[in-house]
C-alpha positions as CSV (number, residue, x, y, z in Angstrom):
1,X,109.0,142.5,60.7
2,X,111.0,139.9,62.7
3,X,113.8,140.0,60.1
4,X,113.9,143.8,60.3
5,X,114.1,143.8,64.1
6,X,116.9,141.2,64.1
7,X,118.8,143.2,61.5
8,X,119.1,146.3,63.7
9,X,122.0,145.7,66.2
10,X,121.8,147.6,69.5
11,X,122.5,147.2,73.2
12,X,119.1,145.8,73.7
13,X,119.6,143.0,71.2
14,X,119.5,140.2,73.8
15,X,116.2,141.4,75.2
16,X,114.8,141.6,71.7
17,X,115.9,138.1,70.9
18,X,114.3,136.7,74.0
19,X,111.1,138.5,73.1
20,X,111.2,137.3,69.6
21,X,111.6,133.7,70.8
22,X,108.2,134.3,72.4
23,X,106.8,135.3,69.0
24,X,108.0,132.0,67.6
25,X,106.3,130.2,70.4
26,X,103.2,132.3,70.1
27,X,101.7,129.8,67.6
28,X,101.6,127.1,70.2
29,X,98.2,126.4,71.6
30,X,98.8,125.7,75.2
31,X,96.3,123.1,76.5
32,X,97.0,123.8,80.2
33,X,96.6,127.6,79.9
34,X,93.4,127.1,77.9
35,X,92.0,124.6,80.3
36,X,92.8,126.7,83.3
37,X,90.7,129.5,81.8
38,X,87.7,127.2,82.1
39,X,88.7,126.1,85.6
40,X,89.0,129.8,86.7
41,X,85.5,130.6,85.3
42,X,84.0,127.6,87.0
43,X,85.7,128.6,90.3
44,X,84.1,132.0,90.1
45,X,80.7,130.5,89.2
46,X,81.0,128.1,92.2
47,X,81.9,131.1,94.4
48,X,78.7,132.9,93.4
49,X,76.5,129.8,93.9
50,X,77.9,129.2,97.4
51,X,78.3,132.8,98.5
52,X,75.0,133.9,97.0
53,X,73.0,131.2,98.7
54,X,74.8,131.8,102.0
55,X,73.8,135.4,101.8
56,X,70.4,135.3,100.3
57,X,68.9,131.9,101.1
58,X,70.5,130.4,104.2
59,X,72.0,133.3,106.1
60,X,70.7,132.0,109.4
61,X,72.2,128.5,108.9
62,X,75.5,129.0,110.6
63,X,76.8,125.5,109.8
64,X,76.2,126.1,106.0
65,X,77.7,129.6,106.1
66,X,80.8,128.3,107.9
67,X,81.1,125.2,105.7
68,X,81.2,127.2,102.4
69,X,83.6,129.8,103.6
70,X,86.8,128.1,102.4
71,X,85.5,127.0,99.0
72,X,84.0,130.4,98.5
73,X,87.4,132.0,99.2
74,X,89.0,129.6,96.7
75,X,86.4,130.3,94.0
76,X,86.9,134.1,94.3
77,X,90.6,133.5,93.8
78,X,89.9,132.3,90.2
79,X,90.1,135.9,89.0
80,X,93.8,136.1,90.0
81,X,94.3,132.9,88.0
82,X,92.7,134.7,85.0
83,X,95.3,137.5,85.4
84,X,98.2,135.1,85.3
85,X,96.8,133.5,82.1
86,X,96.2,136.9,80.5
87,X,99.8,137.9,81.0
88,X,100.9,134.6,79.5
89,X,98.8,134.8,76.4
90,X,98.7,138.5,75.7
91,X,102.5,139.2,75.5
92,X,102.9,137.1,72.3
93,X,100.0,138.9,70.7
94,X,101.5,142.3,71.5
95,X,104.8,141.1,70.0
96,X,103.3,139.7,66.9
97,X,100.8,142.3,65.8
98,X,101.0,146.0,65.1
99,X,99.5,148.4,67.6
100,X,96.5,148.9,65.4
101,X,95.8,145.2,64.9
102,X,96.6,144.4,68.5
103,X,94.0,146.9,69.6
104,X,91.5,145.7,67.0
105,X,91.9,142.1,68.1
106,X,91.6,143.0,71.8
107,X,88.5,145.2,71.2
108,X,86.6,142.6,69.2
109,X,87.7,139.9,71.6
110,X,86.2,141.4,74.7
111,X,84.1,144.5,74.0
112,X,81.0,143.2,72.1
113,X,80.1,140.8,74.9
114,X,81.1,143.3,77.6
115,X,79.0,146.1,76.0
116,X,75.8,143.9,75.7
117,X,76.2,142.6,79.3
118,X,76.7,146.2,80.4
119,X,73.6,147.5,78.6
120,X,71.5,144.7,80.2
121,X,72.9,145.7,83.6
122,X,72.3,149.4,83.0
123,X,68.7,148.8,81.9
124,X,67.9,146.5,84.8
125,X,69.6,148.8,87.3
126,X,67.7,151.8,85.9
127,X,64.4,150.0,86.4
128,X,65.1,148.6,89.8
129,X,67.9,150.9,91.2
130,X,69.2,147.8,93.0
131,X,72.8,149.2,92.7
132,X,72.3,153.0,93.2
133,X,76.1,153.6,93.3
134,X,76.3,152.7,89.6
135,X,73.0,154.2,88.5
136,X,74.4,157.5,87.3
137,X,76.1,158.9,84.2
138,X,79.6,159.1,85.7
139,X,79.6,155.4,86.6
140,X,78.1,154.3,83.3
141,X,80.5,156.3,81.1
142,X,83.5,155.3,83.3
143,X,82.5,151.7,83.2
144,X,82.0,151.6,79.4
145,X,85.4,153.3,78.9
146,X,87.2,151.1,81.5
147,X,88.4,154.1,83.4
148,X,86.6,153.4,86.6
149,X,89.9,152.5,88.3
150,X,90.8,156.2,88.0
151,X,87.4,157.8,88.6
152,X,86.7,155.7,91.8
153,X,83.4,154.4,90.5
154,X,82.4,150.8,90.3
155,X,82.2,148.7,87.2
156,X,78.8,148.1,85.8
157,X,78.1,144.4,85.3
158,X,79.1,141.7,87.9
159,X,82.7,140.5,87.4
160,X,83.5,143.2,84.9
161,X,85.7,145.0,87.5
162,X,88.5,142.7,86.4
163,X,88.2,143.8,82.8
164,X,89.2,147.3,83.7
165,X,92.5,145.8,84.9
166,X,92.8,143.7,81.8
167,X,92.4,146.6,79.5
168,X,95.2,148.5,81.4
169,X,97.4,145.4,81.2
170,X,96.8,145.3,77.4
171,X,97.6,149.0,76.9
172,X,100.8,149.0,79.1
173,X,102.0,145.7,77.5
174,X,101.6,147.1,74.0
175,X,103.3,150.3,75.0
176,X,106.3,148.6,76.6
177,X,106.7,146.1,73.8
178,X,106.5,148.8,71.1
179,X,109.1,151.1,72.7
180,X,111.4,148.4,74.0
181,X,111.2,145.7,71.3
182,X,109.6,146.8,68.0
183,X,110.8,150.4,67.8
184,X,113.4,150.7,70.6
185,X,113.6,154.2,72.0
186,X,115.4,154.8,75.3
187,X,113.3,157.8,76.4
188,X,110.0,156.3,75.3
189,X,110.8,152.9,76.8
190,X,111.8,154.5,80.1
191,X,108.5,156.4,80.2
192,X,106.5,153.2,79.4
193,X,108.3,151.2,82.0
194,X,108.0,154.0,84.6
195,X,104.2,154.3,84.0
196,X,103.9,150.5,84.2
197,X,105.8,150.4,87.5
198,X,103.6,153.2,88.9
199,X,100.5,151.2,87.9
200,X,102.0,148.1,89.6
201,X,102.7,150.1,92.8
202,X,99.2,151.6,92.9
203,X,97.5,148.4,91.9
204,X,99.7,145.6,93.2
205,X,97.3,142.9,92.0
206,X,98.9,143.5,88.6
207,X,101.8,141.4,89.8
208,X,99.8,138.3,88.7
209,X,99.6,139.6,85.1
210,X,103.3,140.5,85.2
211,X,104.2,137.0,86.4
212,X,102.3,135.4,83.6
213,X,104.2,137.6,81.1
214,X,107.5,136.7,82.6
215,X,106.7,133.0,82.5
216,X,106.0,133.4,78.8
217,X,109.4,135.2,78.3
218,X,111.7,133.1,80.5
219,X,109.9,130.1,81.7
220,X,109.5,127.9,78.6
221,X,112.6,125.8,79.2
222,X,112.2,123.5,82.3
223,X,115.1,121.1,82.6
224,X,113.8,118.9,85.5
225,X,112.7,115.4,84.7
226,X,109.0,114.6,84.0
227,X,108.4,112.8,87.2
228,X,110.0,115.5,89.3
229,X,108.1,118.2,87.4
230,X,104.7,116.5,88.0
231,X,105.5,115.9,91.7
232,X,106.3,119.6,92.2
233,X,103.3,120.6,90.1
234,X,100.8,118.5,92.1
235,X,102.3,119.8,95.4
236,X,102.1,123.4,94.3
237,X,98.5,122.9,93.0
238,X,97.3,121.8,96.5
239,X,99.5,124.5,98.2
240,X,97.8,127.1,96.0
241,X,94.3,125.7,96.7
242,X,95.0,125.7,100.5
243,X,96.5,129.2,100.6
244,X,93.8,130.7,98.4
245,X,91.1,129.2,100.6
246,X,92.3,131.1,103.7
247,X,90.6,134.4,102.8
248,X,89.7,137.0,100.1
249,X,92.8,138.8,99.1
250,X,92.6,142.1,97.1
251,X,96.4,142.3,96.9
252,X,96.6,145.8,98.2
253,X,100.0,146.5,99.8
254,X,98.8,145.4,103.2
255,X,97.9,141.9,101.9
256,X,101.5,141.2,101.2
257,X,102.2,140.9,104.9
258,X,99.6,138.1,105.1
259,X,101.4,134.7,104.8
260,X,98.3,133.1,103.2
261,X,98.0,135.9,100.6
262,X,101.7,135.8,99.8
263,X,101.7,132.1,99.7
264,X,98.8,132.0,97.3
265,X,100.7,134.4,95.0
266,X,103.9,132.5,95.1
267,X,102.3,129.0,94.8
268,X,100.0,130.1,91.9
269,X,102.8,131.5,89.8
270,X,105.1,128.5,90.5
271,X,102.3,126.1,89.8
272,X,101.4,127.8,86.5
273,X,105.0,127.9,85.4
274,X,105.1,124.1,85.7
275,X,101.5,123.6,84.4
276,X,102.1,125.1,81.0
277,X,104.9,122.7,80.3
278,X,103.6,120.1,77.7
279,X,104.6,117.3,80.0
280,X,102.6,118.5,83.0
281,X,99.7,116.7,84.6
282,X,97.6,119.8,84.0
283,X,98.1,119.4,80.2
284,X,97.1,115.8,80.4
285,X,94.0,116.4,82.5
286,X,92.8,119.3,80.3
287,X,93.5,117.5,77.0
288,X,89.8,116.6,76.3
289,X,86.9,118.0,74.5
290,X,84.9,119.2,77.5
291,X,87.9,121.1,79.0
292,X,88.7,122.7,75.7
293,X,85.0,123.7,75.3
294,X,84.7,125.2,78.7
295,X,88.0,127.0,78.1
296,X,86.6,128.4,74.8
297,X,83.5,129.8,76.4
298,X,85.2,130.8,79.7
299,X,85.0,134.6,79.0
300,X,81.2,134.3,78.3
301,X,80.8,132.0,81.2
302,X,82.6,134.5,83.5
303,X,80.5,137.5,82.4
304,X,77.0,136.0,81.9
305,X,76.7,133.4,84.6
306,X,75.5,136.0,87.2
307,X,72.4,136.6,85.2
308,X,71.7,132.8,84.9
309,X,72.4,132.5,88.6
310,X,69.9,135.3,89.5
311,X,67.2,133.9,87.2
312,X,67.5,130.4,88.5
313,X,67.6,131.6,92.1
314,X,64.3,133.5,91.5
315,X,62.7,130.4,90.0
316,X,63.9,128.2,92.9
317,X,62.5,130.7,95.4
318,X,59.2,131.0,93.6
319,X,58.8,127.2,93.5
320,X,60.1,126.8,97.1
321,X,62.8,124.4,96.0
322,X,65.2,125.6,98.7
323,X,64.3,123.2,101.5
324,X,65.5,122.3,105.0
325,X,67.7,119.7,103.3
326,X,70.3,122.4,102.6
327,X,73.0,120.3,100.8
328,X,70.5,118.5,98.5
329,X,68.9,121.9,97.6
330,X,72.3,123.4,96.9
331,X,73.4,120.5,94.8
332,X,70.2,120.7,92.7
333,X,70.5,124.4,92.5
334,X,74.1,124.4,91.6
335,X,73.5,121.9,88.8
336,X,70.7,124.0,87.4
337,X,72.8,127.2,87.6
338,X,75.7,125.4,85.8
339,X,73.5,124.1,83.0
340,X,71.7,127.4,82.5
341,X,75.0,129.3,82.6
342,X,76.7,127.1,80.1
343,X,73.7,127.3,77.8
344,X,73.6,131.1,78.0
345,X,77.3,131.3,77.6
346,X,77.3,129.1,74.5
347,X,74.9,131.5,72.8
348,X,76.8,134.5,74.0
349,X,80.1,133.0,72.8
350,X,78.8,132.3,69.3
351,X,77.0,135.6,68.8
352,X,79.2,138.1,70.7
353,X,82.7,136.5,70.8
354,X,83.1,134.2,67.7
355,X,80.9,136.0,65.2
356,X,82.4,139.6,65.4
357,X,86.0,138.2,65.6
358,X,85.5,135.7,62.7
359,X,83.7,138.3,60.6
360,X,86.4,140.9,60.9
361,X,89.6,138.7,60.9
362,X,88.3,135.6,59.1
363,X,89.8,133.5,61.9
364,X,88.5,131.6,64.9
365,X,89.0,133.1,68.3
366,X,90.9,130.1,69.6
367,X,93.1,128.4,67.1
368,X,95.5,125.5,67.7
369,X,98.2,127.0,65.5
370,X,98.1,130.7,66.3
371,X,97.8,133.3,69.1
372,X,94.6,135.1,69.8
C-alpha cells in the first residue's frame, strides 16, 4: 500500500510523504506516551478519591475541602492528557490499516470493556435509580452508540463521557486520512476537513486530540540538545501541573479567555512534544516494569476504578474507618482504593481488553514493535 501511494504523483505529494513517515514510525513503542497513559489514569483515580471523600465523607471539614481543591483540579485534568495521547497514537493506526481493520481494532480495543461496564451501570441504576437522568431508553441507547454528544444525554458509566469524544476522534481521523492520504479526493477531503473543523468549533476540547496528532506528524525531530530539552521539559511539566490545578476547564469557547485554562493547554502540548522524545526525562522515568504495567491497564483502570472506589467507600463507612484523623483515614482509604482498583483492572484488562483483541488479531494489545 505504501509503494502504491508513493507511486501516484499529485499536488498533495508532500503531505502524503509526511504522513507516510508517520507510518514508518508507527512501529515505535513510545515509553513516555505509554507511561503517561498510566499517569493520566492515576490522576483521575486520585481526583475521585479526594473529590469523593470531600463530597460524601468530610463535606463539613472546610480545611480538608479547601486543601484537596488544587490536587482535585489537577487530577480531573488527566482526561485532557488522555486526549493528547490518543491523537498521538491513533493517527499512525489510521494511516497503516484499512478502514475496516482500523474500525475492527478500535472496536475490540475499547468496546468489550465499555459494554460490560455500561451493563453493570445500567443494571445498578435500574435497581437504585441513583442517576435518574440516565435511567431511560434514550440515554441508554445513545450511550451505547456513543452518540450522546448529539442527543444531549449523559453517558452511562462514570468516566465514559470521554469515550464519546474518542470515538468521534477515531471516525474523523480515519475519514480525513482516507480522503487526504490513502485515496486522495479533493471534494471528499474538503468535506472531511470541513466536518472535522465544525466538530472542533462545536467541541473545542478536541484541540487536545488534534495537538497530539500534529505532534505525531511534525514533532518527531527535535534539534535542541539533550540538556536543554530536559530543562524545558521539566519546566513545562511543572507549568502544566500548576495551570491545571487552578480550576476545572471544560474547554468550551469561554474557557479560552481564562489564562490558566489557556496555559494548561499550551503547556500540556509543549510538554508532551518534548516528553515523547526518546532522550526525555519522562522516557527515563517511565522506563520500568511498574510504569509499563500501569500504562497497559490504564484503560481498564480508568473505567472500572469508580466501582472499586464505591465498594471500598461503603466498606469503610460500614466499619467506621473514616475517623477524625482525616489525613490518616484518607491515606489508608486511598491505598485501599488503589489496590482494589488495580486488582479489578487487572482482571478486566485480561478478560475484556487482551483476550478479545488477542483472539481476533492474534496479537497483543500493546506491542513494542507495532502500533495498536
